[in-house]
C-alpha positions as CSV (number, residue, x, y, z in Angstrom):
1,M,0.0,0.1,0.3
2,T,1.7,3.4,-0.7
3,M,2.0,5.7,2.2
4,V,-0.4,8.6,2.6
5,H,1.0,12.0,3.9
6,I,-0.9,15.4,3.3
7,A,-0.1,18.3,6.3
8,T,-1.3,21.6,6.2
9,K,0.1,24.8,8.3
10,A,-0.3,28.6,7.7
11,I,2.0,31.1,7.0
12,S,1.6,33.8,9.5
13,R,3.4,36.9,10.2
14,K,2.6,36.3,13.5
15,A,5.8,33.7,13.2
16,G,7.8,36.5,11.6
17,Q,6.9,34.7,8.2
18,S,6.3,36.4,4.8
19,A,4.2,34.6,1.6
20,V,6.5,36.3,-0.6
21,A,9.7,34.5,1.1
22,S,8.0,31.5,1.2
23,A,6.8,31.1,-2.3
24,A,10.8,32.5,-2.6
25,Y,12.0,29.2,-1.1
26,R,9.7,26.7,-2.2
27,A,9.9,27.7,-6.1
28,G,13.8,28.5,-5.6
29,D,13.3,31.7,-7.3
30,V,14.4,35.4,-6.6
31,L,11.2,37.6,-5.8
32,D,11.4,41.3,-4.9
33,D,9.2,41.9,-1.8
34,A,7.2,45.1,-1.7
35,K,5.9,44.9,1.7
36,Y,9.4,44.9,2.9
37,G,11.7,46.1,1.0
38,K,13.6,43.1,0.5
39,T,14.9,40.8,-2.4
40,H,14.6,37.1,-1.9
41,D,17.3,35.4,-3.6
42,Y,16.1,31.4,-3.3
43,S,17.9,30.3,-7.0
44,K,20.8,28.5,-6.2
45,K,18.3,26.3,-4.0
46,S,18.4,22.6,-5.5
47,G,15.7,19.9,-5.5
48,V,13.2,22.0,-7.1
49,M,12.1,20.2,-10.0
50,S,9.4,22.6,-11.4
51,S,6.9,25.1,-9.9
52,D,3.6,26.3,-11.9
53,I,0.9,28.9,-10.4
54,V,-2.9,27.2,-10.8
55,L,-6.0,29.2,-11.1
56,P,-9.5,28.4,-10.4
57,F,-11.6,27.8,-13.4
58,S,-13.5,31.1,-12.7
59,L,-10.6,33.3,-13.6
60,R,-9.4,30.9,-16.2
61,A,-12.6,31.1,-17.9
62,L,-12.2,34.5,-17.6
63,G,-8.3,35.1,-19.4
64,V,-6.7,36.1,-16.3
65,S,-2.8,35.5,-15.8
66,V,-0.3,36.4,-13.2
67,D,3.6,35.6,-12.1
68,R,4.5,34.6,-8.8
69,E,5.9,37.8,-7.7
70,T,2.4,39.7,-8.5
71,L,0.4,37.0,-7.0
72,W,2.1,37.2,-3.4
73,N,2.9,40.9,-3.2
74,T,-0.7,40.8,-4.1
75,A,-1.9,38.5,-1.1
76,E,0.7,40.4,1.1
77,A,-0.8,43.8,0.4
78,A,-4.4,42.2,1.2
79,E,-3.7,42.0,4.5
80,T,-3.5,44.5,7.0
81,R,-2.9,43.1,10.7
82,S,0.4,42.4,12.3
83,D,-0.6,38.7,13.0
84,S,-2.7,37.9,9.9
85,R,-2.3,34.6,8.3
86,V,-0.9,35.7,4.5
87,A,-1.0,32.2,2.9
88,R,-1.5,28.1,3.6
89,E,0.4,25.5,2.3
90,W,-0.7,21.8,1.8
91,L,2.4,19.6,2.1
92,I,1.8,16.2,0.2
93,N,4.0,13.3,-0.5
94,L,4.1,12.2,-4.2
95,P,3.9,8.0,-5.3
96,Y,7.6,7.5,-5.8
97,E,6.6,4.8,-7.9
98,L,5.3,7.2,-10.5
99,D,7.4,9.1,-13.2
100,E,8.3,12.6,-13.0
101,Y,5.7,13.7,-15.5
102,D,3.0,11.6,-13.9
103,R,3.7,13.2,-10.4
104,H,3.9,16.7,-12.1
105,Q,0.0,15.9,-13.9
106,L,-1.2,13.9,-10.4
107,A,0.3,17.5,-8.2
108,I,-1.4,20.3,-10.4
109,N,-4.8,17.9,-10.9
110,F,-5.0,18.0,-6.7
111,A,-3.7,21.9,-6.6
112,Q,-6.5,22.5,-9.3
113,K,-9.3,20.6,-6.9
114,L,-8.0,22.5,-4.1
115,C,-8.6,25.9,-6.1
116,D,-11.8,24.9,-7.7
117,D,-13.1,23.6,-4.1
118,M,-12.0,26.6,-2.1
119,D,-11.8,29.5,-4.5
120,V,-8.3,30.1,-3.9
121,I,-4.6,30.2,-6.1
122,A,-2.1,27.7,-5.8
123,D,1.4,27.8,-6.1
124,V,2.7,24.0,-6.5
125,C,6.2,23.6,-6.6
126,I,7.8,19.9,-6.6
127,H,10.9,19.4,-4.8
128,R,12.6,16.2,-4.6
129,P,15.2,14.3,-2.1
130,V,18.8,16.3,-2.5
131,M,20.9,13.5,-2.0
132,K,24.3,14.7,-1.1
133,L,28.1,12.7,-1.6
134,P,29.4,10.6,1.2
135,F,31.3,12.2,4.0
136,D,35.0,12.7,2.4
137,P,37.5,14.4,5.4
138,N,39.9,15.0,2.9
139,V,37.7,18.1,1.2
140,P,36.7,21.2,2.6
141,P,33.2,21.5,4.0
142,S,30.4,21.8,0.9
143,S,26.9,21.8,0.6
144,K,27.5,18.6,-1.8
145,Y,29.2,16.3,0.6
146,L,27.7,15.1,3.8
147,R,28.7,16.5,7.1
148,E,30.5,13.9,9.6
149,G,28.1,11.1,11.0
150,E,25.2,12.7,8.7
151,E,23.0,10.6,6.6
152,N,20.7,11.1,3.1
153,P,17.6,11.7,3.0
154,D,14.8,8.9,2.0
155,P,14.9,8.9,-2.2
156,R,11.8,8.1,-2.9
157,N,10.9,11.3,-0.7
158,F,9.5,13.5,-3.7
159,H,7.0,16.1,-2.4
160,A,4.6,19.2,-3.6
161,H,4.5,22.2,-1.8
162,I,0.8,23.8,-2.5
163,L,1.2,27.5,-1.3
164,V,-2.2,28.7,-1.4
165,T,-3.8,31.8,-0.5
166,T,-6.2,32.9,2.1
167,R,-8.6,35.2,0.4
168,A,-10.9,34.7,-2.5
169,P,-9.3,36.6,-5.4
170,T,-11.3,39.0,-7.4
171,V,-10.6,40.2,-10.6
172,G,-10.1,44.3,-11.3
173,P,-10.2,46.5,-14.0
174,N,-8.2,45.3,-17.1
175,K,-8.1,41.3,-15.8
176,T,-5.8,42.7,-13.1
177,L,-6.0,40.2,-9.8
178,A,-7.0,41.0,-6.9
179,F,-8.5,40.1,-3.1
180,D,-11.1,41.2,-1.2
181,P,-9.9,42.5,1.8
182,K,-13.0,41.8,3.9
183,L,-13.5,37.9,2.3
184,K,-11.4,35.1,4.3
185,T,-11.6,32.1,2.5
186,P,-14.2,29.7,5.1
187,F,-11.1,27.4,5.3
188,E,-9.0,30.1,7.3
189,W,-12.6,30.9,10.0
190,S,-12.8,29.8,13.2
191,N,-14.8,26.6,14.8
192,K,-17.0,29.3,16.3
193,K,-17.5,30.7,13.1
194,R,-18.0,28.0,10.9
195,K,-20.7,26.4,13.1
196,A,-22.6,29.8,12.9
197,H,-22.9,28.8,8.9
198,D,-23.2,25.3,9.4
199,L,-19.6,24.5,8.3
200,P,-18.0,21.4,9.8
201,S,-14.5,21.5,11.9
202,S,-11.7,22.5,10.6
203,M,-10.3,18.6,11.3
204,Q,-13.5,17.7,9.7
205,E,-12.7,20.0,6.7
206,I,-8.7,18.8,6.5
207,K,-10.2,15.0,6.6
208,R,-12.3,15.8,3.7
209,V,-9.0,17.2,1.7
210,R,-7.5,14.3,2.8
211,E,-9.6,12.2,1.0
212,M,-10.0,14.5,-1.3
213,W,-6.2,13.7,-2.3
214,V,-6.7,9.9,-1.4
215,D,-9.4,9.4,-4.6
216,T,-7.5,12.1,-6.8
217,A,-4.1,9.9,-6.3
218,N,-5.8,6.3,-6.2
219,K,-7.1,7.1,-9.9
220,V,-3.5,7.2,-11.4
221,L,-2.2,4.6,-9.2
222,A,-4.9,2.6,-10.5
223,E,-4.4,3.0,-14.2
224,Y,-0.3,1.8,-13.6
225,H,-1.9,-0.9,-11.4
226,L,0.3,0.2,-8.4
227,P,-0.8,-0.1,-4.9
228,L,-3.8,2.0,-3.7
229,M,-3.4,5.1,-1.0
230,D,-6.1,4.1,1.9
231,A,-6.9,7.5,4.4
232,R,-8.3,5.7,6.8
233,S,-6.4,5.0,9.9
234,Y,-4.9,1.9,11.0
235,K,-7.5,1.5,13.4
236,D,-10.1,1.8,10.9
237,Q,-8.5,-0.7,8.5
238,G,-8.4,-3.0,11.3
239,L,-4.9,-3.2,11.1
240,D,-2.7,-3.7,14.1
241,Q,-0.2,-0.9,13.5
242,Q,1.2,1.7,15.7
243,P,1.8,5.2,14.2
244,T,5.1,6.9,14.4
245,I,5.4,10.2,16.3
246,K,6.5,13.4,14.6
247,M,10.2,13.5,15.0
248,G,10.1,17.2,14.3
249,V,13.2,19.2,12.0
250,E,15.7,19.0,15.4
251,A,15.2,15.3,16.3
252,T,15.4,14.8,12.3
253,A,18.7,16.1,12.4
254,M,20.4,14.8,15.1
255,E,19.3,11.4,14.1
256,R,21.0,12.5,10.7
257,R,23.9,13.3,12.1
258,G,24.5,10.3,14.3
259,I,22.9,11.8,17.3
260,T,19.7,9.4,19.1
261,T,17.1,11.3,20.4
262,E,14.2,10.7,23.0
263,K,12.0,10.5,19.7
264,G,14.1,8.8,17.6
265,D,14.3,5.6,20.1
266,T,10.6,5.8,20.1
267,N,10.2,5.6,16.6
268,R,12.5,3.0,16.0
269,A,10.8,1.0,19.0
270,I,7.1,1.3,17.3
271,K,8.9,0.2,13.7
272,A,10.2,-3.1,15.6
273,R,7.1,-3.8,17.5
274,N,5.0,-3.0,14.2
275,K,7.8,-5.1,12.2
276,L,7.1,-8.1,15.0
277,V,3.1,-8.0,14.6
278,A,3.4,-7.7,10.6
279,D,5.6,-11.1,10.6
280,N,3.4,-13.1,13.5
281,H,0.2,-11.6,10.9
282,I,2.1,-13.0,8.1
283,K,2.6,-16.5,10.2
284,Q,-0.6,-16.7,10.8
285,E,-2.0,-16.1,7.5
286,A,0.4,-18.4,6.5
287,D,-1.2,-20.9,8.7
288,N,-4.6,-19.9,8.0
289,E,-4.0,-20.6,4.5
290,R,-2.1,-24.2,5.4
291,R,-5.3,-25.4,7.4
292,I,-8.0,-24.2,4.7
293,K,-5.9,-26.0,1.9
294,Q,-6.2,-29.5,4.9
295,Y,-9.7,-28.3,5.0
296,R,-10.4,-28.1,0.9
297,D,-8.3,-31.7,0.7
298,G,-10.6,-32.9,3.1
299,L,-13.8,-31.8,1.3
300,A,-12.3,-32.7,-2.4
301,W,-11.6,-36.1,-1.0
302,A,-15.4,-36.5,0.9
303,T,-16.8,-35.0,-2.1
304,E,-14.8,-38.1,-4.6
305,K,-16.2,-40.7,-2.0
306,N,-19.4,-39.4,-2.5
307,A,-19.6,-39.4,-6.4
308,R,-18.1,-42.7,-5.8
309,L,-20.8,-44.1,-3.2
310,P,-23.7,-44.8,-6.2
311,G,-21.4,-47.7,-8.1
312,S,-20.5,-49.2,-4.4
313,I,-23.7,-49.6,-3.6
314,G,-24.6,-51.1,-7.2
315,G,-21.9,-53.7,-7.1
316,T,-22.7,-54.5,-3.5
317,K,-26.4,-55.1,-5.1
318,Q,-24.4,-57.5,-7.6
319,R,-22.6,-59.2,-5.2
320,A,-25.8,-59.7,-3.1
321,D,-27.9,-60.9,-6.2
322,F,-24.8,-63.5,-7.0
323,A,-24.5,-64.7,-3.4
324,K,-28.7,-65.5,-4.0
325,Q,-27.6,-67.4,-7.1
326,L,-24.8,-69.6,-5.6
327,S,-27.3,-70.5,-2.3
328,G,-29.7,-71.9,-4.9
329,S,-27.5,-73.9,-6.3
330,S,-25.7,-75.0,-3.2
331,E,-27.3,-78.8,-2.3
332,Y,-24.9,-80.5,-5.2
333,Y,-22.1,-79.2,-3.4
334,I,-23.8,-80.0,0.0
335,T,-23.6,-83.6,-1.3
336,Y,-19.8,-83.7,-2.5
337,C,-18.9,-81.8,1.0
338,T,-20.9,-84.9,3.0
339,K,-18.5,-87.6,1.0
340,Q,-15.6,-86.5,0.8
341,D,-15.6,-86.2,5.3
342,N,-16.8,-90.0,4.9
343,R,-13.8,-90.6,3.0
344,T,-11.7,-88.2,5.4
345,A,-12.8,-90.7,8.2
346,I,-11.0,-93.5,6.4
347,R,-8.1,-92.1,5.7
348,V,-7.6,-91.4,9.4
349,D,-8.4,-94.7,10.3
350,D,-5.2,-95.9,7.8
351,T,-2.7,-92.9,9.2
352,K,-3.2,-94.6,13.0
353,R,-2.2,-97.6,12.0
354,C,0.6,-96.5,10.0
355,V,1.4,-94.6,13.1
356,E,1.4,-97.5,15.1
357,E,3.7,-99.2,12.9
358,A,5.9,-96.4,12.8
359,K,6.3,-97.0,16.8
360,S,7.1,-100.6,16.6
361,G,10.2,-99.8,14.3
362,I,10.9,-97.0,16.4
363,A,11.7,-99.0,19.4
364,W,13.3,-101.8,17.3
365,A,16.0,-99.1,16.2
366,A,16.7,-98.1,19.6
367,K,18.0,-101.6,20.8
368,R,20.3,-101.9,17.6
369,C,22.0,-98.5,18.3
370,E,22.7,-98.9,22.5
371,N,26.2,-100.3,21.2
372,L,26.7,-97.2,18.4
373,P,28.8,-94.7,21.3
374,K,31.4,-97.2,21.8
375,R,31.8,-98.1,17.8
376,C,32.0,-94.0,17.6
377,D,34.8,-94.1,19.8
378,D,36.9,-96.8,17.6
379,T,36.3,-95.0,14.6
380,K,37.5,-91.9,15.8
381,Q,40.8,-93.7,17.4
382,R,41.7,-95.2,14.0
383,I,40.9,-91.5,11.9
384,N,43.3,-89.5,14.5
385,G,45.8,-92.0,13.4
386,T,45.4,-91.7,9.9
387,A,45.5,-88.0,10.2
388,Q,48.7,-88.4,11.7
389,A,50.3,-89.9,9.1
390,N,48.9,-88.2,6.1
391,D,50.2,-85.0,7.8
392,K,53.8,-86.4,7.7
393,L,53.2,-87.4,4.1
394,T,52.1,-84.1,3.4
395,Q,55.3,-83.1,4.7
396,R,57.4,-84.7,2.8
397,I,55.7,-83.7,-0.2
398,D,56.1,-80.3,0.8
399,D,60.0,-80.4,1.3
400,T,59.9,-82.4,-2.4
401,K,58.2,-79.5,-4.3
402,Q,60.4,-77.0,-3.1
403,A,63.7,-78.7,-4.1
404,I,61.6,-79.4,-7.4
405,E,60.7,-75.4,-7.8
406,G,64.6,-74.5,-6.7
407,I,65.7,-76.8,-9.5
408,T,63.3,-75.5,-12.6
409,E,64.1,-72.0,-11.5
410,A,67.8,-72.5,-11.6
411,I,67.3,-74.2,-15.2
412,G,65.1,-71.2,-16.9
413,K,67.5,-69.3,-15.6
414,S,70.0,-70.9,-17.8
415,N,68.2,-71.1,-20.9
416,I,67.2,-67.4,-20.5
417,E,71.2,-67.0,-20.4
418,I,71.4,-68.9,-23.4
419,N,68.6,-67.5,-25.2
420,K,70.0,-64.0,-25.1
421,A,73.5,-64.7,-26.0
422,T,72.2,-66.8,-29.1
423,E,69.9,-64.0,-30.0
424,R,73.1,-61.5,-29.6
425,S,75.1,-63.7,-31.9
426,A,72.4,-64.2,-34.4
427,R,70.5,-60.7,-35.0
428,P,72.6,-58.6,-37.5
429,A,73.0,-54.9,-37.0
430,P,70.5,-52.2,-38.2
431,N,71.3,-50.4,-41.0
432,P,70.2,-47.0,-40.8
433,F,70.0,-46.7,-45.0
434,D,67.1,-49.5,-44.3
435,D,63.5,-48.1,-45.7
436,D,61.6,-50.3,-43.3
437,A,63.6,-48.0,-40.4
438,R,63.5,-45.1,-41.5
439,R,59.6,-45.7,-42.4
440,A,59.3,-46.6,-38.9
441,R,61.2,-43.7,-37.3
442,A,58.8,-41.8,-39.8
443,A,55.8,-43.0,-38.5
444,R,56.7,-42.9,-34.8
445,L,57.5,-38.7,-35.2
446,D,54.1,-38.9,-36.5
447,R,52.0,-40.3,-34.0
448,Q,54.0,-38.0,-31.7
449,Q,53.8,-34.8,-33.3
450,G,50.1,-36.1,-33.4
451,R,49.6,-36.3,-29.6
452,I,51.5,-33.1,-29.0
453,D,49.0,-31.6,-31.5
454,R,46.5,-33.0,-29.6
455,D,47.7,-31.6,-26.1
456,T,47.9,-28.4,-27.6
457,R,43.9,-27.8,-29.1
458,A,43.1,-29.2,-25.8
459,N,44.9,-26.5,-23.9
460,R,43.9,-24.2,-26.1
461,F,40.6,-24.6,-25.6
462,K,40.8,-24.9,-22.1
463,D,42.9,-21.4,-22.1
464,E,40.4,-20.0,-24.3
465,R,37.2,-20.8,-21.4
466,I,39.6,-19.8,-18.8
467,F,39.8,-16.7,-20.7
468,E,36.5,-16.2,-21.0
469,Y,35.2,-16.9,-17.2
470,V,37.8,-14.4,-16.0
471,E,36.5,-11.8,-18.2
472,R,33.0,-12.4,-17.5
473,M,34.0,-12.4,-13.9
474,K,35.7,-9.0,-14.3
475,L,32.6,-8.0,-15.9
476,H,31.1,-8.8,-12.9
477,L,33.1,-7.1,-10.4
478,A,33.7,-4.0,-12.5
479,M,29.6,-3.8,-12.4
480,R,28.9,-4.8,-8.5
481,L,31.6,-1.8,-8.2
482,I,30.3,0.8,-10.1
483,Q,26.5,0.2,-8.9
484,R,27.2,-0.3,-5.2
485,H,25.2,2.9,-4.8
486,R,22.0,1.7,-6.2
487,E,18.9,0.3,-4.1
488,A,19.5,-3.0,-5.4
489,M,22.9,-3.7,-4.2
490,T,22.7,-1.8,-0.7
491,I,20.8,-3.1,1.8
492,N,17.3,-1.2,2.1
493,W,17.4,0.2,6.1
494,A,14.8,2.3,5.8
495,Q,12.5,-0.1,5.1
496,G,13.5,-2.9,7.8
497,E,15.4,-4.9,5.3
498,T,18.4,-6.4,7.4
499,A,21.5,-8.2,6.3
500,A,19.9,-11.7,6.9
501,D,16.8,-10.7,4.2
502,A,19.4,-9.6,1.6
503,P,23.0,-11.4,2.6
504,D,24.5,-10.7,-1.8
505,K,23.7,-6.5,-0.7
506,F,26.5,-4.5,0.5
507,D,25.5,-2.7,4.3
508,Q,26.6,0.6,4.8
509,R,30.5,0.1,5.9
510,Q,30.9,-2.2,3.2
511,V,30.1,0.7,0.4
512,A,32.2,2.9,2.1
513,L,34.7,0.3,1.6
514,L,34.0,0.0,-2.0
515,S,33.9,4.3,-2.6
516,E,37.1,4.2,-1.0
517,F,38.7,1.7,-3.1
518,A,37.3,3.4,-6.5
519,Q,38.2,6.3,-5.4
520,R,42.1,5.3,-5.0
521,H,42.0,3.8,-8.1
522,G,40.3,6.5,-10.2
523,I,37.7,4.5,-11.0
524,E,34.3,6.7,-11.8
525,D,30.8,5.5,-11.0
526,H,29.8,6.9,-14.4
527,D,31.5,8.6,-17.1
528,K,29.4,11.3,-19.0
529,A,31.6,10.9,-21.6
530,V,31.2,7.6,-22.5
531,E,28.1,5.0,-22.7
532,F,27.3,2.8,-19.9
533,T,28.8,-0.2,-21.6
534,A,32.2,1.2,-22.9
535,H,32.5,2.5,-19.1
536,L,31.9,-1.1,-17.6
537,R,34.7,-2.9,-20.1
538,Q,36.8,0.3,-19.3
539,V,36.5,-0.7,-15.1
540,A,36.4,-4.3,-16.1
541,K,40.3,-3.6,-17.8
542,R,41.5,-2.4,-14.5
543,F,41.0,-5.4,-12.7
544,D,44.3,-7.3,-14.1
545,H,46.7,-9.5,-12.1
546,T,48.2,-6.9,-10.3
547,L,45.2,-5.3,-8.5
548,V,43.8,-8.4,-7.7
549,E,46.6,-9.6,-6.1
550,N,47.0,-6.4,-4.1
551,N,43.3,-6.1,-3.4
552,K,42.1,-9.3,-2.1
553,A,39.6,-8.3,0.2
554,I,38.3,-6.3,-2.1
555,I,38.0,-9.0,-4.6
556,K,36.5,-10.8,-1.5
557,L,33.8,-8.6,-0.7
558,L,32.4,-7.9,-4.5
559,R,32.2,-11.5,-5.1
560,D,31.1,-11.9,-1.6
561,P,29.2,-9.7,0.5
562,N,28.1,-12.0,3.3
563,A,30.9,-13.9,3.7
564,E,32.8,-10.5,4.2
565,R,30.4,-9.6,6.6
566,E,29.8,-12.4,8.7
567,Q,34.4,-12.7,8.9
568,Y,34.3,-9.4,10.1
569,L,31.2,-9.3,12.8
570,A,33.0,-12.2,13.7
571,L,36.8,-10.7,14.1
572,T,34.9,-7.5,15.6
573,K,32.4,-9.5,17.8
574,H,35.2,-9.1,20.9
575,F,34.7,-5.8,20.5
576,T,31.0,-5.5,20.4
577,D,30.9,-7.5,23.7
578,F,33.5,-5.3,25.3
579,R,31.3,-2.4,24.5
580,D,27.9,-3.4,25.6
581,N,29.6,-4.5,28.5
582,I,30.9,-0.4,28.8
583,D,27.3,1.0,27.6
584,Q,25.6,-1.0,30.8
585,K,27.8,0.5,33.2
586,R,27.9,3.9,31.3
587,A,23.6,3.8,32.0
588,A,24.1,2.6,35.7
589,F,26.0,5.4,36.2
590,N,23.8,7.7,34.3
591,S,20.3,6.2,36.4
592,S,22.8,6.2,39.5
593,I,23.4,10.5,39.9
594,I,20.2,11.8,38.5
595,D,18.8,11.9,41.9
596,K,22.2,13.8,42.9
597,L,20.9,16.3,40.0
598,G,17.8,16.9,41.0
599,G,16.0,15.5,38.7
600,S,16.0,13.7,35.1
601,A,15.4,16.9,33.3
602,G,14.3,15.8,29.8
603,E,16.9,15.9,26.9
604,V,19.0,18.3,28.6
605,G,19.7,16.2,31.3
606,R,20.4,13.1,29.6
607,M,23.4,15.1,27.6
608,T,24.6,16.5,30.4
609,R,24.6,13.0,32.0
610,D,26.5,10.8,29.2
611,T,28.9,14.3,29.6
612,M,30.2,13.5,32.7
613,S,30.0,9.5,32.0
614,S,32.6,10.3,29.2
615,F,35.7,10.0,30.8
616,S,35.2,6.6,32.2
617,Y,34.1,5.5,29.0
618,I,36.8,6.9,26.7
619,E,39.7,5.6,28.9
620,E,38.0,2.0,28.9
621,L,37.9,2.5,25.2
622,I,42.0,3.7,25.1
623,D,42.6,0.7,26.6
624,Y,40.9,-1.5,24.9
625,I,43.0,-0.1,21.8
626,N,46.5,-0.4,23.4
627,Q,45.5,-4.3,24.2
628,D,47.9,-6.4,22.1
629,N,46.3,-9.4,22.5
630,C,42.8,-8.4,20.9
631,P,41.9,-8.5,17.3
632,A,43.4,-6.0,14.4
633,E,40.2,-5.7,13.4
634,A,38.4,-4.9,16.5
635,R,40.8,-2.5,17.6
636,D,40.1,0.1,14.4
637,V,36.5,-0.7,15.2
638,A,37.5,0.6,18.4
639,R,38.8,3.6,17.3
640,E,36.7,4.3,15.3
641,H,34.4,4.4,18.2
642,L,36.1,6.0,20.2
643,A,36.5,9.3,16.9
644,D,32.5,9.2,17.5
645,T,32.0,9.5,20.7
646,L,34.5,11.8,21.2
647,D,32.7,14.2,18.3
648,K,29.1,13.1,19.6
649,T,30.4,13.8,23.4
650,C,31.2,17.9,21.9
651,Q,27.6,18.0,20.4
652,Q,26.2,17.2,23.4
653,F,28.2,19.7,25.4
654,K,27.4,22.4,22.7
655,L,23.0,20.8,22.9
656,A,23.3,21.2,26.1
657,L,25.1,24.7,26.7
658,R,22.2,26.1,24.6
659,D,19.5,24.7,26.3
660,V,20.2,24.6,29.7
661,N,18.9,27.9,30.8
662,S,15.5,26.6,29.8
663,L,15.2,24.3,32.4
664,P,13.1,24.8,35.2
665,T,14.9,27.4,38.2
666,T,14.6,23.9,40.7
667,Q,17.4,21.7,37.8
668,R,19.0,24.9,36.0
669,K,21.6,25.5,38.1
670,S,22.4,21.9,39.4
671,Y,22.8,21.2,36.0
672,S,24.7,24.6,34.6
673,E,27.4,23.7,37.2
674,A,27.7,20.1,36.4
675,I,28.2,20.6,32.7
676,K,30.3,23.6,33.6
677,A,32.5,21.7,35.8
678,T,32.9,18.7,33.0
679,L,33.1,20.4,30.2
680,E,36.2,22.0,32.1
681,A,38.1,18.8,32.7
682,F,37.2,16.9,29.0
683,T,38.8,20.3,27.4
684,E,41.8,19.9,29.5
685,Q,42.0,15.9,29.4
686,Y,41.1,15.9,25.7
687,G,41.7,19.1,24.1
688,K,44.9,18.4,22.6
689,E,43.1,15.1,20.8
690,L,40.3,17.3,19.2
691,S,39.8,18.4,16.0
692,E,38.5,21.8,14.6
693,S,34.9,21.1,14.6
694,Q,34.9,19.7,17.4
695,H,36.7,22.9,19.1
696,R,34.0,24.7,17.0
697,A,30.9,23.2,17.9
698,L,32.3,23.5,22.2
699,Q,33.3,27.3,21.3
700,D,29.3,27.8,19.8
701,G,27.9,26.2,22.6
702,L,29.7,28.5,25.1
703,E,29.0,31.6,22.8
704,S,25.0,30.1,23.3
705,Y,25.6,29.9,27.1
706,Q,26.9,33.0,27.4
707,Y,24.4,34.7,25.4
708,Q,21.5,32.9,27.1
709,V,23.4,34.2,30.7
710,G,23.0,37.9,29.5
711,R,19.8,38.1,27.9
712,T,18.5,37.1,31.7
713,N,21.1,39.4,33.4
714,T,22.9,36.4,35.1
715,P,26.6,36.3,34.3
716,S,28.4,33.2,34.6
717,R,30.8,33.0,37.5
718,G,34.0,30.8,37.2
719,F,33.1,29.8,33.6
720,S,35.1,31.5,30.8
721,P,35.2,29.9,27.3
């Protein structure tokens, strides 16, 4: 199901906003603001795909046209109050499954419906997600590169900002645009005024607009047979799914920089719970399908049996009729059986007489066998004597055979020597000019040459097969290298995909390793000067013997990401277990000092407690790195974690210093003193190891703190930058 997102907010002077500035920013345009005497230049803003002015049908029928600058300056001029709403924005998420043209048409069609429904003018600006290059510490700070620890936005986040007027437009002289200063659109009315005019509440009106957006989008999605949107909540849909909470700009920015927030943890817990529920639902559905299949198979079997039942009944009737026929003709067989019984009685009497005769014969044989054991003993003695004589005779025969074999072997050797001597004396010397000898030598050479030719052809065919395999493998490796950033090649963590779900895809660490390898060897992901196939072949040629031998780890990563990932995890598990242990110690310490500081104090308190426990945490990391008995890979990960911890701690100092004065009076003093003392100790101990950006973060936090103290006329004591 395609995601549904539509939200609205007012552009108000009370919040320090201007309709002209808002329109210039969303359109990436340069607009002159007549009210404030400014020029708003956002022409360098990236990510703006299109910007259009949409008029209601009533104005278009009159042939009215207006440009962006005139529209919003006129809207500003129509408002006289200092807290007026000068515009309203509708933000919609466009389906990423559609192409650019269909997304543009969908946004324009929905804006046209808004204009005709509310009698307003709309400024439609479509934005795409602005993807930056990976972080590179070797290049100067630029908007084209991610900051350290920052992440790119969701690449599917195509959206439209629809800025609409808050007053109904009118037509002035010469078809010029004007707004009635006494005529606000009903959507901007208060709920009390709307109720007096028998209009639904603002919330009901927003739900109606949401349904209008879903209906408009579903018509386009249905044409392309794509999953449709559903405007209902999870509860109304009957789904056991919990919606995530709104992150906000600040929390989203912190999460992209690698700083965890309570809202982010809450959303991650909600997503994990929803995934577990969805997996259980899928499992339950599979079980239901299996049971339904069993019931259907049983029903089909019963139906088949029922279909055969009339035939079985008919066969049973036939067998019953046949039995009746047999019973009618059984009198003859009964008479025959009676005669046989009489004959059997006679045979039994004869058998008894034979048995008696056999018993008398057995008694006679028993008498004859009384002397049999003595006769058997005599016979055994005679047999033993004969066996001993036979053994002696056999020994003499074996000795005679050995003597005969020795004589025969000597005679054979003598005959062989005699025959060899005779052959040597009778055989003539070979003639080198004999034709038969030459032909024999030529035939032997031809046979040898034939064997050599066959072996050569076989080896050439084998070499060609190996060469073709190597070329295909080089193209495969080059393809995976230059397409490592694509969605089909990387694990989509944003959609809940894991390494177990996609073992052949690269994770973020592996993508970073491949990017570093490509940059080191000057391999571009896409060369705009040549065709993709030609570029692929150029990259494949780079994978020669020297490059493969010097980069076996990268080649293994390209061929089997899952094996490389498992090996890496096995090597780094030692540090992972160690990190979990010190994380638990740190969490226990943070919990133990909450009461001493006067309460949890929300996000500011959490960051302050993290800075206070950072000393022992960093010291344990340094001790781990210096241990030679730990795996080298685990120590490398520990160094990266140490750098991240230092950077995160500096950011926490900055944010805590900025917001500590916003705490209640009962907590402000204890947390201010704690963070000041901690910062002084941290700077003294780790100041030489911090980078310029980390020192800048600490300085920004100090300046923000001093500014807040100056505003409240409360000078800081014993605390200097």
